[in-house]
C-alpha positions as CSV (number, residue, x, y, z in Angstrom):
1,X,-37.6,-32.1,-21.0
2,X,-41.0,-31.4,-19.5
3,X,-41.4,-28.4,-17.3
4,X,-44.7,-28.4,-15.5
5,X,-44.0,-25.4,-13.3
6,X,-41.4,-22.8,-12.4
7,X,-42.1,-21.1,-9.1
8,X,-40.6,-18.1,-7.4
9,X,-38.7,-16.3,-10.1
10,X,-37.5,-13.3,-8.2
11,X,-36.2,-9.9,-9.3
12,X,-32.6,-11.0,-9.3
13,X,-29.7,-8.6,-9.7
14,X,-30.1,-4.9,-9.9
15,X,-28.6,-5.1,-13.4
16,X,-31.2,-4.2,-16.0
17,X,-33.4,-2.4,-13.5
18,X,-34.5,1.2,-14.3
19,X,-32.2,3.0,-11.9
20,X,-32.5,6.7,-12.9
21,X,-33.8,8.4,-9.8
22,X,-35.1,5.1,-8.3
23,X,-34.8,4.1,-4.7
24,X,-34.4,0.2,-4.7
25,X,-34.6,-1.7,-1.3
26,X,-33.8,-5.4,-1.2
27,X,-35.6,-7.2,1.7
28,X,-34.4,-10.4,3.4
29,X,-37.3,-12.4,2.1
30,X,-35.9,-11.7,-1.6
31,X,-38.7,-9.2,-2.4
32,X,-37.7,-5.7,-3.6
33,X,-39.3,-2.3,-3.2
34,X,-38.8,0.2,-6.0
35,X,-39.9,3.8,-5.5
36,X,-39.7,6.3,-8.4
37,X,-42.8,8.7,-9.1
38,X,-41.1,10.3,-12.1
39,X,-40.7,7.2,-14.3
40,X,-42.4,7.9,-17.7
41,X,-45.2,5.7,-18.8
42,X,-44.0,3.0,-21.2
43,X,-40.5,2.8,-19.7
44,X,-39.2,-0.9,-19.1
45,X,-38.5,-1.3,-15.3
46,X,-37.1,-4.9,-15.5
47,X,-36.8,-7.6,-18.1
48,X,-36.2,-11.4,-17.6
49,X,-34.7,-13.5,-20.4
50,X,-35.0,-17.2,-21.5
51,X,-31.7,-16.9,-23.4
52,X,-28.6,-14.9,-22.6
53,X,-25.0,-14.6,-23.8
54,X,-23.1,-16.1,-20.8
55,X,-19.7,-15.0,-22.0
56,X,-20.8,-11.4,-22.2
57,X,-23.0,-11.2,-19.0
58,X,-21.9,-14.1,-16.7
59,X,-25.5,-14.9,-15.7
60,X,-27.8,-17.7,-16.4
61,X,-31.2,-17.3,-18.0
62,X,-33.8,-16.5,-15.4
63,X,-36.8,-18.0,-17.4
64,X,-37.4,-21.7,-18.1
65,X,-37.5,-23.4,-21.5
66,X,-41.0,-23.7,-22.7
67,X,-42.6,-26.2,-25.1
68,X,-44.0,-24.9,-28.4
69,X,-47.7,-24.7,-29.0
70,X,-48.2,-25.4,-25.2
71,X,-50.6,-23.2,-23.1
72,X,-49.0,-21.5,-20.0
73,X,-50.2,-19.3,-17.2
74,X,-48.0,-16.4,-15.8
75,X,-48.9,-15.4,-12.3
76,X,-47.2,-12.2,-10.9
77,X,-47.0,-11.4,-7.2
78,X,-46.5,-7.7,-6.6
79,X,-48.2,-4.8,-4.9
80,X,-48.2,-1.5,-7.0
81,X,-49.3,2.0,-6.1
82,X,-51.4,3.3,-7.8
83,X,-53.2,-0.1,-8.3
84,X,-53.0,-0.2,-12.3
85,X,-49.6,1.3,-12.6
86,X,-47.8,-1.6,-14.2
87,X,-48.0,-3.4,-17.5
88,X,-46.7,-6.9,-18.1
89,X,-45.2,-7.6,-21.5
90,X,-44.3,-10.9,-23.0
91,X,-42.2,-10.9,-26.2
92,X,-41.6,-13.9,-28.4
93,X,-38.6,-14.0,-30.8
94,X,-37.4,-16.2,-33.7
95,X,-33.9,-17.5,-34.1
96,X,-32.9,-14.3,-35.8
97,X,-34.1,-12.0,-32.9
98,X,-37.1,-10.7,-34.8
99,X,-40.3,-10.3,-32.8
100,X,-42.9,-13.0,-33.7
101,X,-45.6,-11.9,-31.2
102,X,-45.9,-9.5,-28.2
103,X,-48.6,-9.5,-25.5
104,X,-49.1,-6.6,-23.2
105,X,-51.5,-6.9,-20.3
106,X,-52.4,-5.1,-17.0
107,X,-53.6,-8.2,-15.2
108,X,-51.4,-10.1,-12.8
109,X,-52.5,-13.5,-14.2
110,X,-51.9,-14.0,-18.0
111,X,-52.6,-17.0,-20.1
112,X,-50.7,-17.4,-23.4
113,X,-49.7,-20.0,-26.0
114,X,-46.0,-20.4,-26.7
115,X,-45.9,-19.8,-30.5
116,X,-44.6,-22.6,-32.8
117,X,-41.7,-20.7,-34.4
118,X,-40.4,-19.2,-31.1
119,X,-36.6,-19.5,-30.3
120,X,-36.5,-17.3,-27.1
121,X,-38.9,-15.1,-25.1
122,X,-38.7,-12.4,-22.5
123,X,-41.0,-11.0,-19.9
124,X,-40.9,-7.2,-18.9
125,X,-42.4,-4.9,-16.4
126,X,-43.5,-1.6,-18.0
127,X,-44.4,1.6,-16.1
128,X,-48.0,2.8,-16.6
129,X,-47.8,5.7,-14.2
130,X,-46.7,3.8,-11.1
131,X,-45.0,5.5,-8.2
132,X,-43.9,2.4,-6.1
133,X,-43.9,-1.4,-6.4
134,X,-43.2,-4.2,-4.0
135,X,-42.2,-7.1,-6.1
136,X,-42.1,-10.7,-4.7
137,X,-42.0,-13.1,-7.5
138,X,-43.7,-14.7,-10.4
139,X,-44.3,-18.3,-11.7
140,X,-45.0,-19.9,-15.1
141,X,-47.3,-22.9,-15.1
142,X,-48.3,-25.4,-17.8
143,X,-52.1,-25.5,-18.5
144,X,-53.4,-28.8,-19.5
145,X,-56.5,-28.5,-21.6
146,X,-58.8,-31.5,-21.9
């Protein structure tokens, strides 16, 4: 199966969102507003998974399957106050759940290569001193190098 692009991966359910003292507002256009000036730096706000236990959670994976050794571009669409208040973390796991590689960036556009031994991966938003965020969506696109 070839996946060229996966657009508009949205926030999804509130399950898995950092809720302690947070004010979360869902808007009609499927973007969310999250306000919490007291979240400590390094705290995970939200995580999207490429593989989940359906029997336990009754949800489908929110991330697409990716091809090994392929280059991809992750494009995030959000507005954050203050401007550099969010980190984006991509974690790659082997079949035993051990971390193969992690990539943490402050930029909204990240290029990465899907490691050869990866079984699953996840994408997380981390607090870096943010107060509020308006999150719209993100996409994962294949990069074809010539």
